[in-house]
C-alpha positions as CSV (number, residue, x, y, z in Angstrom):
1,X,-60.6,-155.8,6.0
2,X,-64.1,-157.2,5.3
3,X,-65.7,-153.8,5.9
4,X,-63.4,-152.1,3.4
5,X,-64.0,-155.0,0.9
6,X,-67.7,-154.3,1.3
7,X,-67.2,-150.7,0.5
8,X,-65.1,-151.4,-2.6
9,X,-67.7,-154.0,-3.8
10,X,-70.8,-152.0,-3.1
11,X,-69.5,-148.7,-4.5
12,X,-67.6,-150.3,-7.3
13,X,-70.6,-152.3,-8.4
14,X,-72.8,-149.2,-8.7
15,X,-70.2,-147.6,-11.0
16,X,-69.8,-150.8,-13.0
17,X,-73.5,-151.2,-13.5
18,X,-73.7,-147.6,-14.7
19,X,-70.9,-148.2,-17.2
20,X,-72.5,-151.5,-18.4
21,X,-75.9,-149.9,-18.9
22,X,-74.5,-147.0,-20.9
23,X,-72.3,-149.2,-23.1
24,X,-75.0,-151.9,-23.6
25,X,-77.6,-149.3,-24.7
26,X,-75.2,-147.8,-27.3
27,X,-74.3,-151.2,-28.7
28,X,-78.0,-152.3,-28.8
29,X,-79.1,-149.1,-30.6
30,X,-76.3,-149.3,-33.1
31,X,-74.4,-146.2,-31.8
32,X,-71.0,-147.7,-31.4
33,X,-69.6,-144.4,-32.7
34,X,-70.6,-142.9,-29.3
35,X,-68.6,-145.4,-27.3
36,X,-65.3,-143.4,-27.5
37,X,-66.8,-140.2,-25.8
38,X,-68.4,-142.4,-23.2
39,X,-65.0,-144.1,-22.4
40,X,-63.4,-140.6,-22.3
41,X,-65.9,-139.4,-19.7
42,X,-65.4,-142.6,-17.6
43,X,-61.7,-142.2,-17.8
44,X,-61.8,-138.6,-16.7
45,X,-64.1,-139.5,-13.8
46,X,-61.8,-142.3,-12.6
47,X,-58.8,-139.9,-12.8
48,X,-60.6,-137.2,-10.8
49,X,-61.6,-139.7,-8.1
50,X,-58.1,-141.0,-7.8
51,X,-56.7,-137.5,-7.7
52,X,-59.2,-136.6,-5.0
53,X,-58.3,-139.6,-2.9
54,X,-54.5,-138.9,-3.3
55,X,-55.1,-135.2,-2.4
56,X,-56.9,-136.3,0.8
57,X,-54.1,-138.8,1.8
58,X,-51.0,-136.7,1.0
59,X,-52.5,-133.3,1.7
60,X,-53.5,-134.3,5.2
61,X,-49.9,-135.4,6.0
62,X,-48.7,-131.8,5.8
63,X,-50.9,-130.6,8.6
64,X,-50.3,-130.5,12.4
65,X,-51.7,-133.4,14.5
66,X,-54.7,-131.4,15.7
67,X,-55.4,-130.2,12.1
68,X,-55.2,-133.7,10.8
69,X,-57.6,-135.0,13.4
70,X,-60.0,-132.1,12.8
71,X,-59.9,-132.7,9.0
72,X,-60.2,-136.4,9.4
73,X,-63.1,-136.2,11.8
74,X,-65.0,-133.6,9.7
75,X,-64.5,-135.6,6.5
76,X,-65.5,-138.8,8.2
77,X,-68.8,-137.3,9.2
78,X,-69.3,-135.9,5.6
79,X,-68.5,-139.4,4.2
80,X,-71.1,-141.0,6.5
81,X,-73.7,-138.5,5.4
82,X,-73.0,-139.1,1.7
83,X,-72.9,-142.9,2.0
84,X,-76.2,-142.9,4.0
85,X,-77.9,-140.8,1.3
86,X,-76.4,-143.1,-1.3
87,X,-77.6,-146.4,0.1
88,X,-81.2,-145.0,0.6
89,X,-81.1,-143.5,-3.0
90,X,-79.9,-146.7,-4.5
91,X,-82.5,-148.7,-2.7
92,X,-85.3,-146.5,-4.1
93,X,-83.9,-146.3,-7.6
94,X,-82.2,-149.7,-8.3
95,X,-85.2,-151.1,-10.1
96,X,-85.5,-148.2,-12.6
97,X,-81.9,-147.1,-12.8
98,X,-81.7,-148.5,-16.3
99,X,-84.6,-146.4,-17.7
100,X,-83.3,-143.3,-16.0
101,X,-79.9,-143.7,-17.6
102,X,-81.4,-144.5,-21.0
103,X,-83.3,-141.2,-20.9
104,X,-80.2,-139.2,-20.1
105,X,-78.2,-140.9,-22.8
106,X,-80.9,-140.3,-25.4
107,X,-80.7,-136.6,-24.6
108,X,-76.9,-136.6,-24.7
109,X,-76.9,-138.3,-28.1
110,X,-79.0,-135.5,-29.6
111,X,-76.7,-132.8,-28.1
112,X,-73.4,-134.2,-29.4
113,X,-70.0,-135.5,-28.2
114,X,-69.5,-133.1,-25.4
115,X,-72.8,-134.0,-23.8
116,X,-71.9,-137.7,-24.0
117,X,-68.6,-137.1,-22.3
118,X,-70.4,-135.1,-19.6
119,X,-73.1,-137.7,-19.1
120,X,-70.5,-140.5,-18.6
121,X,-68.4,-138.3,-16.4
122,X,-71.3,-137.2,-14.1
123,X,-72.8,-140.7,-13.9
124,X,-69.5,-142.3,-12.9
125,X,-67.8,-139.3,-11.2
126,X,-70.4,-139.0,-8.5
127,X,-69.9,-142.6,-7.5
128,X,-66.1,-142.1,-7.8
129,X,-65.9,-139.1,-5.5
130,X,-68.2,-140.7,-2.9
131,X,-66.1,-143.9,-3.0
132,X,-62.8,-142.0,-2.7
133,X,-64.1,-140.0,0.4
134,X,-65.7,-142.9,2.2
135,X,-62.8,-145.3,1.4
136,X,-60.3,-142.7,2.8
137,X,-62.3,-142.3,5.9
138,X,-62.9,-146.0,6.4
139,X,-59.3,-147.0,5.8
140,X,-58.1,-144.3,8.2
141,X,-60.6,-145.5,10.8
142,X,-59.6,-149.2,10.5
143,X,-55.9,-148.8,9.7
144,X,-53.8,-151.2,11.7
145,X,-50.5,-150.2,10.4
146,X,-50.7,-152.7,7.5
147,X,-52.0,-152.5,3.9
148,X,-54.9,-154.9,4.7
149,X,-57.6,-152.2,4.7
150,X,-56.5,-150.8,1.3
151,X,-56.1,-154.3,0.0
152,X,-59.7,-155.0,1.0
153,X,-60.9,-152.0,-0.9
154,X,-58.9,-152.9,-4.0
155,X,-60.2,-156.5,-3.9
156,X,-63.7,-155.3,-3.6
157,X,-63.3,-153.0,-6.6
158,X,-61.8,-155.8,-8.6
159,X,-64.7,-158.1,-7.7
160,X,-67.2,-155.3,-8.7
161,X,-65.5,-154.9,-12.1
162,X,-65.7,-158.7,-12.6
163,X,-69.4,-158.8,-11.6
164,X,-70.1,-155.8,-13.9
165,X,-68.5,-157.6,-16.8
166,X,-70.5,-160.7,-16.1
167,X,-73.7,-158.7,-16.0
168,X,-72.8,-157.1,-19.3
169,X,-72.1,-160.5,-20.9
170,X,-75.4,-161.9,-19.5
171,X,-73.6,-164.6,-17.6
172,X,-74.8,-163.4,-14.2
173,X,-78.3,-162.5,-13.0
174,X,-79.2,-161.5,-9.5
175,X,-81.9,-159.5,-7.8
176,X,-80.2,-156.1,-7.7
177,X,-82.8,-154.6,-5.4
178,X,-82.3,-157.3,-2.7
179,X,-78.5,-157.2,-3.3
180,X,-78.3,-153.4,-2.7
181,X,-80.7,-153.7,0.3
182,X,-78.5,-156.3,2.2
183,X,-75.2,-154.7,1.3
184,X,-76.6,-151.3,2.1
185,X,-77.6,-152.6,5.5
186,X,-74.1,-153.9,6.2
187,X,-72.7,-150.6,4.9
188,X,-74.8,-148.7,7.4
189,X,-73.1,-150.7,10.2
190,X,-69.7,-149.9,8.7
191,X,-70.7,-146.2,8.5
192,X,-71.7,-146.2,12.1
193,X,-68.1,-147.2,13.0
194,X,-66.6,-144.6,10.8
195,X,-68.9,-142.0,12.4
196,X,-67.8,-143.0,15.9
197,X,-64.1,-142.8,14.8
198,X,-64.8,-139.4,13.3
199,X,-66.1,-138.2,16.6
200,X,-63.0,-139.6,18.3
201,X,-60.9,-137.6,15.9
202,X,-62.7,-134.4,16.7
203,X,-62.2,-135.1,20.4
204,X,-58.5,-135.6,19.8
205,X,-58.4,-132.3,17.9
206,X,-60.0,-130.7,21.0
207,X,-63.0,-129.6,19.0
208,X,-65.3,-131.8,21.1
209,X,-64.9,-132.5,24.8
210,X,-65.0,-135.9,26.7
211,X,-61.9,-137.6,25.4
212,X,-61.1,-138.9,28.9
213,X,-64.7,-139.9,29.6
214,X,-64.6,-143.6,28.6
215,X,-67.8,-145.5,28.3
216,X,-65.9,-148.8,29.0
217,X,-62.5,-150.3,28.5
218,X,-62.2,-153.9,27.6
219,X,-58.7,-153.7,26.1
220,X,-57.6,-156.5,28.5
221,X,-60.3,-158.8,27.2
222,X,-60.1,-157.8,23.5
223,X,-56.6,-156.6,22.9
224,X,-56.5,-154.3,19.8
225,X,-53.4,-156.2,18.5
226,X,-55.0,-159.6,18.8
227,X,-56.4,-161.4,15.8
228,X,-60.0,-161.1,17.0
229,X,-59.4,-157.5,18.0
230,X,-58.0,-156.7,14.5
231,X,-61.0,-158.6,12.9
232,X,-63.5,-156.6,14.9
233,X,-61.8,-153.4,14.0
234,X,-61.6,-154.3,10.4
235,X,-65.2,-155.3,10.0
236,X,-67.0,-153.0,12.5
237,X,-64.3,-150.3,13.3
238,X,-64.6,-151.7,16.8
239,X,-62.7,-149.8,19.5
240,X,-62.3,-151.5,23.0
241,X,-62.2,-148.2,24.9
242,X,-64.6,-145.8,23.3
243,X,-65.7,-142.5,24.8
244,X,-69.3,-142.0,26.1
245,X,-69.8,-139.6,23.2
246,X,-68.6,-142.1,20.6
247,X,-71.0,-144.8,21.9
248,X,-73.9,-142.3,22.1
249,X,-73.4,-141.1,18.5
250,X,-72.9,-144.6,17.2
251,X,-76.2,-145.8,18.8
252,X,-78.2,-142.7,17.8
253,X,-77.1,-143.2,14.2
254,X,-77.1,-147.0,13.8
255,X,-80.4,-147.9,15.4
256,X,-82.8,-145.5,13.6
257,X,-81.0,-145.5,10.3
258,X,-80.8,-149.3,10.1
259,X,-84.5,-149.7,11.1
260,X,-85.6,-147.1,8.6
261,X,-83.4,-148.6,5.8
262,X,-84.7,-152.2,6.4
263,X,-88.3,-151.2,6.7
264,X,-90.4,-152.2,3.6
265,X,-90.5,-149.4,1.0
266,X,-94.3,-149.9,0.7
267,X,-95.0,-149.6,4.5
268,X,-97.3,-146.8,5.4
269,X,-99.9,-144.9,3.4
270,X,-97.6,-141.9,2.3
271,X,-98.1,-140.4,-1.1
272,X,-94.4,-140.6,-1.7
273,X,-94.4,-144.3,-1.3
274,X,-97.4,-144.7,-3.6
275,X,-95.7,-142.7,-6.3
276,X,-92.5,-144.7,-5.9
277,X,-94.5,-148.0,-6.3
278,X,-96.2,-146.6,-9.4
279,X,-92.8,-145.6,-10.8
280,X,-91.3,-149.1,-10.1
281,X,-94.3,-150.8,-11.7
282,X,-94.0,-148.7,-14.8
283,X,-90.2,-149.4,-15.0
284,X,-90.9,-153.2,-14.7
285,X,-93.4,-153.0,-17.5
286,X,-91.0,-151.2,-19.8
287,X,-88.3,-153.7,-19.0
288,X,-90.6,-156.6,-19.8
289,X,-91.6,-154.9,-23.1
290,X,-87.9,-154.5,-24.0
291,X,-87.2,-158.2,-23.1
292,X,-90.1,-159.4,-25.2
293,X,-89.0,-157.2,-28.2
């Protein structure tokens, strides 16, 4: 349940921050007349994300077992790719996300109502679709026959909405760069479990071989239906009897990805890193100027 809570919190907070930045900018610049198109775009984005998630859940139930496993395994891998890209992207851009959104909103204000709706829809919709796909894959991987995984996601989303509101009211201030770094690192661990489960699905669909080739089996030591077995599965998507291919893919993804993600952004003399630091410093200067004004 914790892993799914983390997904809901992390993904939901990104969307909440986007909404807060858009609305706060319009209020601050005296453009309250533009709030309605923004809320329309946000509402449409949320509706599309919910419809996408419902389509995944109910559409997959009409398929044969092999087709379900093939679809589930494939989408789990796609979800891991998307969430990996997302955590790296957010870590790089968290510090100047506000300036980027302000620029897009300024352009939309000049173009009219339709552009405002599109801006809000695209800003929130991308997060919504990523969240729907990864939540579906993660809940499917950690499902234990109860509503606990889904409850964890919903609780995380509600927490994210509350935090977003507190940010907007100015009642809560945290270092977002550090927050997204640590939650992103934990999300990489969750993604590794989803990836391993996706590989298992593809093996059950007979798309990949090695289903009977177990790396180990500690089901007697950690029964899947025990409280600690359920806890490990809910947090890490732990499986007591994984295949050799599952363990191999899990390790090949987790170790380098986590090491690269936790490495300091400024490490190494690359031109890309220098440009990123310059951009961050410029965004900090602009933010300080706005605060002083």
